[in-house]
C-alpha positions in Angstrom: 12.3 3.7 5.4 9.3 4.1 3.2 8.6 1.5 0.5 5.8 1.2 -2.0 4.2 -2.2 -2.7 5.4 -1.8 -6.3 9.0 -1.7 -5.2 8.5 -4.6 -2.8 6.8 -6.9 -5.3 9.9 -6.8 -7.5 12.2 -8.2 -4.8 12.9 -11.9 -4.4 11.8 -13.3 -1.0 14.5 -15.7 0.3 14.1 -18.0 3.3 17.2 -17.9 5.5 16.3 -21.2 7.1 17.1 -23.2 3.8 18.3 -20.5 1.4 15.3 -21.1 -0.9 14.1 -18.4 -3.2 10.3 -18.3 -2.5 9.5 -15.9 -5.4 8.1 -12.5 -5.4 5.4 -10.9 -3.2 1.9 -11.4 -4.8 -0.1 -9.7 -2.0 0.2 -7.8 1.2 -2.2 -8.1 4.2 -2.9 -4.8 6.0 -5.0 -4.2 9.1 -7.0 -1.2 8.0 -8.2 -0.3 11.5 -4.6 0.7 12.5 -2.8 0.8 9.1 -0.4 -1.9 10.2 1.1 -4.4 7.7 0.2 -7.9 9.0 2.2 -9.9 6.5 3.0 -10.7 2.9 1.8 -13.4 0.5 4.1 -15.3 -1.9 2.9 -17.8 -4.5 3.6 -21.4 -3.4 4.7 -22.4 -6.8 5.6 -20.7 -10.0 3.3 -21.7 -12.9 3.7 -21.2 -16.6 1.6 -18.1 -17.2 -0.3 -19.0 -14.1 -1.9 -22.0 -15.8 -0.3 -24.5 -13.4 -0.2 -22.1 -10.4 -1.1 -23.7 -7.1 -3.9 -22.1 -5.0 -1.8 -22.6 -1.9 0.0 -19.3 -1.3 2.5 -18.8 1.5 1.5 -16.3 4.1 4.5 -14.7 5.9 3.8 -12.7 9.0 5.5 -9.3 9.1 7.4 -10.3 12.3 9.1 -13.1 10.3 10.7 -10.6 7.8 14.3 -10.2 8.9 15.7 -7.7 6.4 14.5 -5.8 3.3 17.5 -5.2 1.1 18.0 -3.6 -2.3 17.1 -6.7 -4.3 15.8 -9.3 -1.8 13.7 -9.7 1.3 15.0 -12.1 3.9 12.5 -14.1 5.9 12.9 -16.7 8.7 10.1 -19.2 8.3 9.2 -22.9 8.5 6.6 -23.7 5.8 4.0 -26.3 6.7 0.9 -27.4 4.8 -2.2 -27.0 6.9 -4.3 -30.2 6.7 -7.4 -28.3 7.8 -7.4 -25.5 5.3 -4.9 -26.9 2.8 -3.0 -23.6 2.8 0.8 -23.2 3.1 1.6 -21.2 6.1 4.7 -20.0 7.8 5.1 -20.8 11.4 7.6 -20.8 14.2 7.3 -24.6 14.9 3.7 -25.7 14.4 0.6 -25.2 12.3 -1.9 -22.9 13.9 -4.3 -23.2 11.0 -4.2 -19.6 10.1 -4.8 -17.8 7.9 -6.9 -19.8 5.5 -6.5 -17.4 2.6 -9.7 -18.7 0.9 -11.8 -17.7 3.9 -9.4 -15.1 5.4 -10.4 -13.9 8.9 -8.3 -10.9 9.8 -9.4 -10.9 13.5 -8.3 -14.5 14.0 -5.0 -13.6 12.4 -4.5 -10.6 14.6 -5.4 -12.6 17.7 -2.8 -15.3 16.9 -0.1 -12.7 16.1 -0.7 -10.8 19.3 -0.5 -14.0 21.3 3.1 -14.5 20.1 
């Protein structure tokens, strides 16, 4: 199935672990060397006209996306706040301190995803 980013960003992202609506996709991370989608980014909190928006976005690896439906995207994640980079990341069970979205390192992210 082919989907554009515009159609994806209008879908609600829902975590099946707790049923929480995480919001809409704000960004997508792509490995340009192979054209592979690495993951999606969802704002950690919804601010009033982005005045009170948190800088801590939630990175969701592509392999944690369970289903893309007509109106929602189901993900299976545990969200932890990384004490090192202060970024909300989705993990299987523990914080691996990646990616730090302020100083994003695509190679570190690819290495960690390939290890799993």
